[in-house]
C-alpha positions as CSV (number, residue, x, y, z in Angstrom):
1,X,133.0,4.5,53.3
2,X,130.2,1.9,53.4
3,X,130.0,2.2,57.3
4,X,129.4,5.9,57.3
5,X,131.3,6.0,60.7
6,X,134.9,6.6,61.6
7,X,137.0,6.8,64.6
8,X,140.2,8.8,65.7
9,X,142.6,8.5,68.4
10,X,144.9,11.4,69.7
11,X,148.3,9.7,70.4
12,X,150.9,10.6,72.7
13,X,153.7,12.8,71.2
14,X,156.0,10.1,72.4
15,X,154.4,7.3,70.4
16,X,157.1,5.3,68.4
17,X,157.4,5.4,64.8
18,X,157.3,1.8,64.8
19,X,153.8,1.8,66.1
20,X,152.6,4.6,63.6
21,X,154.3,2.9,60.6
22,X,151.8,0.5,59.7
23,X,148.9,3.2,59.9
24,X,150.5,5.7,57.6
25,X,152.5,3.7,55.3
26,X,150.6,0.5,54.5
27,X,147.2,0.0,52.9
28,X,144.5,-1.7,55.0
29,X,143.5,-3.6,51.9
30,X,146.7,-5.4,52.1
31,X,147.8,-5.6,55.9
32,X,145.6,-6.0,59.0
33,X,146.4,-2.7,60.8
34,X,144.8,-3.8,64.2
35,X,146.6,-7.1,64.5
36,X,149.2,-6.1,66.7
37,X,147.7,-2.9,68.7
38,X,145.4,-2.7,71.6
39,X,141.8,-1.5,70.9
40,X,138.2,-1.9,71.8
41,X,134.9,-1.4,69.7
42,X,133.1,1.7,70.1
43,X,129.4,2.4,70.4
44,X,129.4,2.7,66.4
45,X,131.4,-0.6,66.2
46,X,134.4,1.3,65.0
47,X,137.7,0.2,66.5
48,X,139.1,2.7,69.1
49,X,142.8,2.3,69.2
50,X,143.7,2.7,73.0
51,X,147.5,2.1,72.8
52,X,149.6,5.1,73.0
53,X,146.1,7.0,73.0
54,X,145.3,10.3,75.1
55,X,141.7,10.2,74.0
56,X,139.4,8.7,71.1
57,X,136.4,9.8,69.4
58,X,133.8,8.3,67.0
59,X,131.8,10.2,64.4
60,X,129.1,9.7,61.8
61,X,130.0,10.7,58.4
62,X,128.1,13.9,57.1
63,X,130.1,14.5,54.1
64,X,133.1,13.8,52.3
65,X,135.4,15.3,49.7
66,X,137.1,13.4,47.1
67,X,140.7,14.8,46.8
68,X,141.9,12.5,43.9
69,X,144.5,10.5,45.9
70,X,142.7,10.9,49.2
71,X,139.2,11.5,50.7
72,X,138.3,13.7,53.4
73,X,135.7,12.4,55.7
74,X,133.7,15.3,57.5
75,X,131.9,13.9,60.6
76,X,129.6,14.8,63.7
77,X,131.2,13.4,66.7
78,X,128.8,11.0,68.5
79,X,131.3,9.9,71.2
80,X,134.4,11.1,72.8
81,X,136.5,9.9,75.8
82,X,139.5,11.2,77.6
83,X,141.9,8.1,78.4
84,X,144.7,10.0,80.2
């Protein structure tokens, strides 16, 4: 939230659940989600996960919506790349 930027990776359909698990089922406050995956820093400084990724994008946050249990970040894409 503080950085006002985020990234997203579009993953292959065949990405194994063992790869996805740490991202969807563990909190980044308790677990380093990037410790066992390939990534690089993007132009905003955000990590771009490249392992199993078809493409990546970075965005600047222009708004957010608090849904109680989750926050939806709305962004303006500043960089994107097709990896494969």
